[in-house]
C-alpha positions as CSV (number, residue, x, y, z in Angstrom):
1,M,10.6,1.0,21.7
2,S,12.6,4.2,21.6
3,L,12.7,6.5,18.6
4,D,16.5,6.5,19.1
5,T,16.6,2.9,17.8
6,I,15.6,4.1,14.3
7,A,17.9,7.1,14.1
8,H,20.2,5.3,11.6
9,P,19.6,2.8,8.8
10,G,19.2,-0.8,9.9
11,I,19.4,-4.3,8.5
12,V,16.4,-5.4,6.5
13,R,16.2,-9.2,6.2
14,F,13.9,-10.8,3.7
15,R,13.9,-13.3,0.8
16,V,14.3,-12.4,-2.9
17,N,13.4,-15.2,-5.4
18,G,13.8,-17.6,-2.5
19,I,17.3,-16.4,-1.5
20,P,17.8,-14.8,2.0
21,V,19.2,-11.3,1.8
22,A,20.2,-8.8,4.5
23,V,20.5,-5.2,3.3
24,T,21.4,-2.1,5.2
25,A,18.8,0.6,4.4
26,N,16.5,3.2,5.7
27,G,13.1,1.7,6.3
28,G,11.4,4.4,4.2
29,R,13.5,3.6,1.1
30,R,11.6,2.3,-1.9
31,L,11.8,-1.4,-2.5
32,L,12.3,-0.6,-6.2
33,D,15.5,1.2,-5.5
34,L,16.8,-1.5,-3.2
35,L,16.1,-4.2,-5.8
36,R,17.7,-2.3,-8.7
37,E,20.6,-0.5,-6.9
38,D,21.5,-2.7,-4.0
39,L,20.7,-6.2,-5.3
40,K,21.3,-5.3,-9.0
41,L,18.0,-7.0,-10.0
42,T,17.4,-4.5,-12.8
43,G,14.7,-6.5,-14.5
44,T,12.3,-4.6,-12.4
45,K,11.9,-1.2,-14.1
46,E,11.6,2.4,-13.0
47,G,8.7,3.9,-14.9
48,C,6.3,6.6,-13.6
49,G,7.2,6.2,-9.9
50,E,3.6,6.8,-9.0
51,G,2.0,3.3,-9.3
52,E,0.4,3.9,-12.6
53,C,2.5,2.2,-15.2
54,G,3.2,-1.2,-13.6
55,A,6.8,-1.4,-14.9
56,C,8.1,-2.0,-11.3
57,S,5.6,-4.7,-10.5
58,V,6.8,-7.6,-8.3
59,L,5.1,-10.3,-6.2
60,L,5.2,-9.6,-2.5
61,D,4.2,-12.8,-0.6
62,G,2.5,-13.8,-3.9
63,R,0.5,-10.6,-4.3
64,L,1.1,-8.2,-7.1
65,V,2.4,-4.8,-5.9
66,N,4.2,-1.7,-7.3
67,S,7.7,-1.9,-5.8
68,C,8.0,1.9,-6.2
69,L,5.3,2.3,-3.5
70,V,6.6,-0.2,-0.9
71,P,8.9,1.0,1.9
72,V,11.5,-1.6,2.6
73,C,10.5,-1.7,6.3
74,Q,7.4,-3.5,5.1
75,V,9.3,-6.4,3.5
76,E,11.1,-7.5,6.6
77,G,10.7,-11.3,6.8
78,R,8.7,-11.5,3.6
79,E,9.2,-13.0,0.2
80,V,9.7,-10.9,-2.9
81,R,9.7,-12.4,-6.4
82,T,11.0,-10.5,-9.4
83,V,11.2,-11.4,-13.0
84,E,14.6,-12.9,-12.5
85,G,13.0,-15.5,-10.2
86,M,10.6,-16.7,-12.8
87,A,12.9,-18.8,-14.8
88,N,14.4,-22.1,-13.5
89,G,18.0,-21.9,-14.5
90,G,18.0,-21.8,-18.3
91,D,14.4,-23.0,-18.5
92,L,11.8,-20.2,-19.0
93,D,8.7,-20.1,-17.0
94,V,5.7,-21.3,-19.1
95,L,4.4,-17.7,-19.1
96,Q,7.8,-16.4,-20.3
97,S,7.8,-19.0,-23.1
98,A,4.3,-17.9,-24.1
99,F,5.4,-14.3,-24.4
100,V,8.2,-15.4,-26.7
101,A,5.9,-17.7,-28.8
102,T,3.3,-15.0,-29.3
103,G,5.6,-12.0,-29.8
104,A,4.1,-10.3,-26.8
105,A,7.3,-8.4,-26.1
106,Q,8.6,-5.6,-28.4
107,C,10.7,-2.9,-26.7
108,G,10.6,-5.0,-23.6
109,F,10.4,-2.2,-21.0
110,C,6.9,-3.2,-19.8
111,T,7.5,-7.0,-20.1
112,P,8.9,-7.7,-16.5
113,G,5.9,-6.0,-15.0
114,M,3.5,-7.7,-17.4
115,L,5.0,-11.1,-16.5
116,A,4.6,-10.4,-12.8
117,A,0.9,-9.4,-13.4
118,G,0.4,-12.5,-15.6
119,R,2.0,-14.8,-13.1
120,A,-0.2,-13.4,-10.2
121,F,-3.3,-13.9,-12.4
122,L,-2.3,-17.5,-13.2
123,D,-1.7,-18.3,-9.6
124,S,-4.8,-16.5,-8.3
125,G,-7.4,-19.1,-9.4
126,A,-9.5,-16.4,-11.1
127,P,-11.7,-17.4,-14.0
128,H,-9.5,-17.6,-17.1
129,T,-11.6,-15.3,-19.3
130,E,-10.4,-12.5,-21.5
131,A,-12.2,-10.0,-19.4
132,A,-10.4,-11.3,-16.3
133,I,-7.1,-11.2,-18.0
134,R,-7.7,-7.6,-19.1
135,E,-8.5,-6.6,-15.5
136,A,-5.4,-8.5,-14.2
137,I,-3.1,-6.4,-16.4
138,A,-5.0,-3.1,-16.2
139,G,-2.3,-1.7,-13.9
140,N,0.4,-2.3,-16.5
141,L,1.0,0.1,-19.4
142,C,2.3,-1.1,-22.8
143,R,2.8,1.3,-25.8
144,C,4.1,-1.3,-28.3
145,T,1.9,-4.4,-28.6
146,G,-1.5,-2.9,-27.9
147,Y,-2.1,-5.7,-25.4
148,T,-3.5,-8.1,-27.9
149,K,-0.4,-10.3,-28.0
150,I,0.1,-10.0,-24.3
151,I,-3.5,-11.3,-23.7
152,E,-2.8,-14.1,-26.2
153,A,0.3,-15.0,-24.3
154,I,-1.5,-15.3,-21.0
155,E,-4.3,-17.3,-22.6
156,L,-1.6,-19.6,-24.1
157,A,0.0,-20.1,-20.7
158,V,-3.5,-20.9,-19.2
159,L,-3.9,-23.7,-21.7
160,S,-0.4,-25.1,-21.2
161,P,-0.4,-28.4,-19.2
162,A,3.1,-27.5,-18.0
163,D,1.7,-24.6,-15.9
164,K,1.2,-26.0,-12.4
165,G,1.9,-22.7,-10.7
166,T,5.0,-20.8,-10.0
167,R,8.2,-22.5,-11.1
168,P,10.6,-23.8,-8.4
169,L,13.2,-21.3,-7.3
170,P,16.7,-21.7,-8.5
171,E,19.1,-23.8,-6.4
172,T,21.5,-21.2,-4.8
173,E,23.6,-21.3,-1.7
174,P,21.8,-19.9,1.3
175,G,22.7,-16.3,2.0
176,R,23.7,-15.5,-1.6
177,R,21.5,-13.4,-3.8
178,V,20.5,-14.2,-7.3
179,P,23.2,-12.6,-9.6
180,H,22.1,-10.3,-12.5
181,A,23.2,-11.5,-15.9
182,D,26.8,-12.7,-15.8
183,Q,27.8,-10.9,-12.7
184,P,29.2,-13.1,-9.9
185,P,27.1,-13.3,-6.7
186,A,28.1,-11.2,-3.7
187,E,27.7,-11.8,0.0
188,P,24.9,-9.5,1.1
189,N,26.8,-8.3,4.1
190,A,30.1,-7.8,2.4
191,A,31.6,-4.5,1.3
192,S,29.4,-4.5,-1.9
193,P,26.4,-2.6,-3.2
194,A,24.2,-4.8,-1.0
195,T,25.4,-2.9,2.1
196,R,24.9,0.7,1.0
197,T,23.0,2.8,3.5
198,V,21.8,5.5,1.2
199,G,20.5,5.0,-2.3
200,T,19.5,7.3,-5.0
201,S,16.6,7.1,-7.4
202,L,15.3,9.1,-10.3
203,H,13.4,11.1,-7.8
204,G,16.4,11.7,-5.5
205,F,14.7,10.0,-2.6
206,G,16.9,7.6,-0.5
207,G,14.3,7.0,2.1
208,I,13.8,8.1,5.7
209,P,14.0,6.1,9.0
210,S,11.1,4.1,10.1
211,I,9.8,2.2,13.1
212,S,7.7,-1.0,12.9
213,P,5.8,-1.6,16.1
214,G,4.4,-5.1,16.7
215,T,1.3,-4.0,18.6
216,L,-1.3,-1.2,18.5
217,E,-0.4,-0.3,22.1
218,E,3.2,0.2,21.2
219,A,2.3,2.2,18.0
220,L,0.1,4.6,20.0
221,R,2.8,5.0,22.6
222,V,5.4,5.9,20.0
223,L,3.0,8.3,18.2
224,G,2.1,10.0,21.5
225,E,5.8,10.6,22.4
226,H,7.4,11.4,19.0
227,P,6.2,13.0,15.8
228,C,5.9,10.3,13.2
229,R,4.1,9.8,9.9
230,P,1.9,6.7,9.8
231,V,2.2,4.6,6.7
232,A,0.0,1.6,5.7
233,G,-0.3,0.8,2.0
234,G,1.9,3.8,1.0
235,T,0.1,4.3,-2.3
236,D,-0.2,8.0,-1.8
237,L,2.5,8.8,0.8
238,M,5.4,7.1,-1.0
239,V,4.6,9.1,-4.2
240,M,4.5,12.4,-2.2
241,L,7.7,11.6,-0.4
242,A,9.6,10.6,-3.5
243,A,8.4,13.8,-5.3
244,G,9.3,16.0,-2.4
245,A,5.6,17.0,-2.0
246,A,5.5,15.7,1.6
247,D,7.7,16.6,4.6
248,A,10.3,13.9,5.1
249,G,11.4,15.3,8.4
250,H,9.6,12.7,10.5
251,P,10.2,9.0,10.7
252,L,7.6,6.6,9.2
253,L,5.5,4.7,11.6
254,D,4.9,1.4,9.8
255,L,1.4,0.0,10.6
256,S,1.7,-3.2,8.6
257,N,2.3,-5.4,11.6
258,L,-0.8,-4.2,13.6
259,D,-3.3,-7.1,13.3
260,E,-5.6,-5.2,15.7
261,L,-6.4,-2.9,12.7
262,R,-7.5,-5.7,10.4
263,G,-10.7,-7.6,9.8
264,I,-14.2,-7.2,8.4
265,R,-17.1,-8.2,10.7
266,L,-20.7,-7.5,11.8
267,E,-21.4,-6.0,15.2
268,A,-24.3,-4.8,17.3
269,P,-26.2,-1.7,16.2
270,A,-24.1,1.4,15.8
271,A,-25.0,4.4,18.0
272,G,-28.3,5.9,17.0
273,I,-29.5,2.9,15.0
274,E,-32.4,1.4,17.0
275,Q,-34.2,-0.7,14.4
276,P,-34.8,-4.3,15.5
277,G,-32.2,-6.5,13.9
278,A,-30.1,-3.6,12.7
279,R,-26.3,-4.2,12.7
280,A,-23.1,-2.4,11.8
281,L,-20.4,-3.3,9.3
282,V,-17.0,-2.9,11.0
283,L,-13.8,-2.6,8.9
284,G,-10.4,-2.4,10.4
285,A,-8.3,0.6,9.1
286,L,-5.8,-1.7,7.4
287,T,-8.4,-3.5,5.4
288,T,-7.3,-3.4,1.8
289,F,-9.5,-2.8,-1.2
290,A,-8.6,-6.3,-2.5
291,E,-9.9,-7.7,0.8
292,I,-13.1,-5.6,0.5
293,R,-13.7,-6.9,-3.0
294,R,-13.3,-10.6,-1.9
295,S,-15.3,-10.3,1.4
296,P,-18.5,-12.4,1.5
297,V,-19.7,-10.3,4.5
298,I,-19.5,-7.1,2.3
299,A,-21.0,-8.9,-0.7
300,E,-24.0,-9.8,1.5
301,H,-24.5,-6.6,3.5
302,L,-23.0,-3.7,1.5
303,P,-22.1,-4.8,-2.0
304,V,-21.8,-1.3,-3.2
305,L,-18.6,-1.0,-1.1
306,A,-17.1,-3.8,-3.1
307,E,-18.1,-1.9,-6.3
308,V,-16.3,1.2,-5.0
309,A,-13.2,-0.8,-4.2
310,A,-13.1,-2.2,-7.7
311,T,-12.7,1.3,-9.1
312,I,-9.7,2.2,-7.0
313,G,-6.6,1.6,-9.1
314,A,-5.8,-1.8,-10.4
315,A,-4.6,-5.0,-8.7
316,Q,-1.3,-3.5,-7.6
317,I,-3.1,-0.6,-5.8
318,Q,-5.9,-2.7,-4.5
319,N,-3.5,-5.2,-2.9
320,R,-1.8,-2.4,-1.0
321,G,-4.2,0.5,-0.5
322,T,-6.2,0.6,2.7
323,L,-9.6,2.0,3.7
324,G,-7.9,3.9,6.6
325,G,-5.3,5.3,4.3
326,N,-8.0,6.6,1.9
327,I,-9.7,8.3,4.8
328,A,-6.5,9.8,6.4
329,N,-5.3,11.0,3.0
330,A,-8.5,13.1,2.8
331,S,-8.3,13.8,-0.8
332,P,-11.5,15.5,-2.1
333,A,-11.3,12.8,-4.9
334,G,-11.0,9.9,-2.5
335,D,-13.3,7.2,-3.9
336,T,-14.6,5.7,-0.6
337,L,-15.3,9.0,1.1
338,P,-18.7,9.9,-0.5
339,L,-19.9,6.4,0.3
340,L,-18.9,6.8,4.0
341,L,-20.8,10.1,4.1
342,A,-23.8,8.7,2.4
343,T,-24.0,5.7,4.8
344,D,-23.5,7.8,8.0
345,A,-20.3,6.0,8.8
346,T,-18.4,6.5,12.0
347,I,-14.6,6.8,12.1
348,V,-13.1,5.4,15.3
349,L,-9.8,7.1,16.4
350,G,-7.4,5.9,19.0
351,G,-4.6,7.4,21.1
352,V,-2.8,6.7,24.3
353,G,-5.8,8.2,26.1
354,G,-8.3,5.8,24.6
355,E,-10.7,5.8,21.7
356,R,-13.1,8.4,20.4
357,R,-15.7,8.4,17.6
358,C,-16.1,10.9,14.8
359,S,-18.9,10.9,12.2
360,A,-17.7,10.9,8.6
361,S,-19.6,14.2,8.1
362,A,-17.4,15.9,10.8
363,F,-14.1,14.2,10.0
364,F,-13.1,16.2,6.8
365,T,-12.3,19.7,8.0
366,G,-10.6,21.2,5.0
367,Y,-8.5,20.4,2.0
368,R,-6.6,17.3,3.0
369,A,-7.3,18.1,6.6
370,T,-9.1,16.0,9.1
371,A,-10.3,15.8,12.7
372,R,-7.5,13.3,13.5
373,S,-4.9,14.7,15.8
374,P,-1.2,13.9,15.2
375,E,-1.2,11.6,18.2
376,E,-4.0,9.4,16.9
377,L,-4.5,6.6,14.5
378,I,-7.6,5.6,12.6
379,L,-8.6,2.3,14.1
380,R,-11.7,1.2,12.3
381,V,-14.8,2.3,10.4
382,E,-18.3,1.5,11.5
383,I,-21.1,1.6,8.9
384,P,-24.7,1.2,10.1
385,L,-26.9,-1.2,8.1
386,P,-30.5,0.0,8.6
387,A,-33.2,-2.1,7.1
388,G,-34.4,-1.2,3.6
389,R,-31.6,1.2,2.8
390,Q,-30.6,1.5,-0.9
391,V,-27.2,2.8,-1.9
392,R,-25.9,3.8,-5.4
393,F,-22.4,4.8,-6.5
394,R,-21.0,6.5,-9.6
395,K,-17.5,7.5,-10.5
396,V,-16.4,9.5,-13.6
397,G,-12.8,9.5,-14.7
398,T,-10.7,9.6,-17.9
399,R,-10.5,5.8,-18.1
400,R,-11.8,2.6,-16.4
401,A,-8.6,1.7,-14.5
402,L,-6.3,3.9,-12.5
403,A,-8.4,7.0,-13.0
404,I,-8.5,9.8,-10.4
405,S,-12.1,10.9,-10.0
406,K,-13.4,13.9,-11.9
407,V,-16.7,13.4,-10.0
408,V,-17.5,10.6,-7.6
409,M,-21.0,10.3,-6.0
410,A,-22.9,8.1,-3.5
411,V,-26.6,8.3,-2.9
412,S,-28.5,6.4,-0.2
413,W,-32.2,6.3,0.8
414,R,-35.0,4.2,2.1
415,G,-38.4,3.8,0.4
416,D,-41.4,4.5,2.5
417,G,-45.0,5.2,1.5
418,P,-46.3,7.4,-1.4
419,G,-44.3,10.3,-2.6
420,I,-45.1,14.0,-2.6
421,P,-47.6,14.8,-5.5
422,E,-46.1,16.3,-8.6
423,P,-47.1,19.9,-9.5
424,S,-49.6,18.5,-12.0
425,G,-51.5,17.0,-9.1
426,A,-50.9,13.4,-10.0
427,A,-49.5,11.4,-7.1
428,P,-46.6,9.2,-8.3
429,D,-47.1,5.5,-8.0
430,L,-43.7,5.0,-6.5
431,P,-42.5,4.9,-2.9
432,A,-41.1,8.1,-1.5
433,W,-37.5,8.5,-0.6
434,R,-36.7,9.0,3.1
435,D,-33.5,9.5,5.0
436,V,-31.8,10.7,1.8
437,R,-28.0,11.2,1.7
438,V,-26.3,12.7,-1.4
439,A,-22.5,12.8,-1.1
440,V,-20.0,14.0,-3.8
441,G,-16.3,14.2,-4.2
442,S,-13.9,16.2,-6.5
443,V,-16.4,19.1,-6.6
444,A,-15.3,21.0,-3.4
445,P,-12.2,21.3,-1.1
446,V,-13.6,18.4,0.9
447,P,-15.9,15.5,0.1
448,M,-19.3,17.0,0.8
449,R,-22.9,16.2,1.6
450,A,-25.4,18.1,-0.7
451,H,-27.9,19.1,2.0
452,V,-30.0,21.3,-0.3
453,T,-30.4,18.6,-2.8
454,E,-31.2,16.1,0.0
455,R,-34.1,18.2,1.2
456,I,-35.6,18.3,-2.4
457,L,-35.4,14.5,-2.5
458,D,-36.5,13.6,1.0
459,G,-40.2,12.7,0.7
460,A,-40.3,12.8,-3.1
461,A,-40.7,9.8,-5.4
462,P,-38.0,9.0,-8.0
463,T,-39.8,10.5,-11.0
464,P,-38.3,12.3,-14.0
465,Q,-39.5,15.6,-12.6
466,T,-37.8,14.9,-9.2
467,A,-34.6,14.0,-11.0
468,D,-34.6,17.2,-13.0
469,R,-35.2,19.3,-9.8
470,A,-32.4,17.5,-7.9
471,A,-30.0,17.8,-10.8
472,A,-30.5,21.5,-11.0
473,A,-30.1,21.9,-7.2
474,I,-26.9,19.9,-7.0
475,A,-25.3,21.8,-9.9
476,A,-25.9,25.0,-8.0
477,E,-24.8,23.5,-4.7
478,I,-21.3,22.2,-5.5
479,V,-18.2,24.4,-5.7
480,P,-15.9,22.8,-8.3
481,I,-12.8,24.3,-9.8
482,D,-10.8,24.2,-12.9
483,D,-7.7,22.0,-12.5
484,V,-5.4,19.7,-14.5
485,R,-8.1,16.9,-14.6
486,S,-11.2,18.8,-15.5
487,T,-13.1,22.0,-15.6
488,E,-15.6,23.7,-13.3
489,S,-18.3,23.6,-16.0
490,Y,-17.7,20.0,-16.8
491,R,-17.9,18.9,-13.2
492,R,-21.2,20.8,-12.7
493,A,-22.7,19.2,-15.8
494,V,-21.5,15.7,-15.0
495,T,-22.6,15.9,-11.3
496,A,-26.1,16.9,-12.3
497,R,-26.2,14.2,-15.0
498,I,-25.2,11.3,-12.8
499,L,-27.6,12.3,-10.0
500,R,-30.4,12.5,-12.6
501,R,-29.5,9.1,-13.9
502,I,-29.4,7.5,-10.4
503,I,-32.8,8.8,-9.6
504,R,-34.4,7.8,-12.9
505,D,-32.8,4.3,-12.7
506,A,-34.2,3.9,-9.2
507,G,-37.7,4.8,-10.5
508,G,-37.4,2.6,-13.6
509,W,-37.5,5.4,-16.1
């Protein structure tokens, strides 16, 4: 595949509310803009443009996503459902009826996204509890109803015998899109808004060209021959491109079709792990956080990773965001990165010349800089599973959902024999910590290992005295700054406090 084939906008073919459409667009254009401007499906709203408000939520192959973060190259051949596709002619979907019955809509701006989130929840088979409903709509902001009526509406829809899943799609002639309001339908390839090649959005971003290789070999060949910007879930990149914070001079290299980069499995021992029976957890770079949360393999062998995934955004972000993207983005606040450091993970990179391995501790070379060369892709992550290892994780943010970390920490150790005696001379009746790893994010230009603190903990028992010494050490070791999310002094205090709490909890204090 030549890069010349993507020099100009192409035809994107997919289905919207069951209706086939074909739209001329740059592959890097936002799905939100295509829906609103080209297809005139304005029920989907433009809110924050960053994946935080949920106003633009739609269902993509049945999964809830933020359409402002989806490049249209990734909807080729797929099914998009918007709020316009929920009703069956003049009959409202049972969820829409419940919103009306409970007064769950006031200004109405958030309502389409809330309905999409509610429909995804009803179709998911998740337990129909209030806590589950609250989590399902955690990625959708509403400033009018205070959520109470919205939760009541979803509960009412749950109880309705009429709700047997998503309503049938409207009967419409093939090749014609669903009209908006009273507008007549238009042929998608006619001289109409559906054939515009350049769109505009509130951010002034009409999208950039893209290429969507079908195999890893093809993707690596393109990347080796032409400068491209890889995109997987797009939860960070699409925000930066729309805001002008990232260079839009290179085409997007869409990775979404590369099945070689998917999967969660156990393999033989990773390099350097020689314990009998030891294995490694292997995750493809395109593994999403939603997949991590649902994986029985992770639940059995590294449940703390599912705990981490649950803190990353809400359903819309977890359905799109990938482990490889979190690593490549290399934000010092990246939630998975301290865990990868604390578990001695290996990041496997690939290029046209073959694969190479890089330890997580060597991968992050500077602020948002990594050891990956422009010609390489992250292929997978390998996490050793030594016997007896304990891992703990803590994240501190401004709220429970959609919070960027103020401090994020992972600590791992193995218990082995008696600990070092306390200064009082009394030997603690607790196993000593060995092979200690303390990793922290949002407190330095890169996610970092706290080596000084690790030396204090290695060989010591998890006593209150040990916790105090380690807390003092890590407060001195980190190098936080003041920024829009927090202050240097707060981060020092919180980092020390959460490490102290982890140690005391481990010791039963």
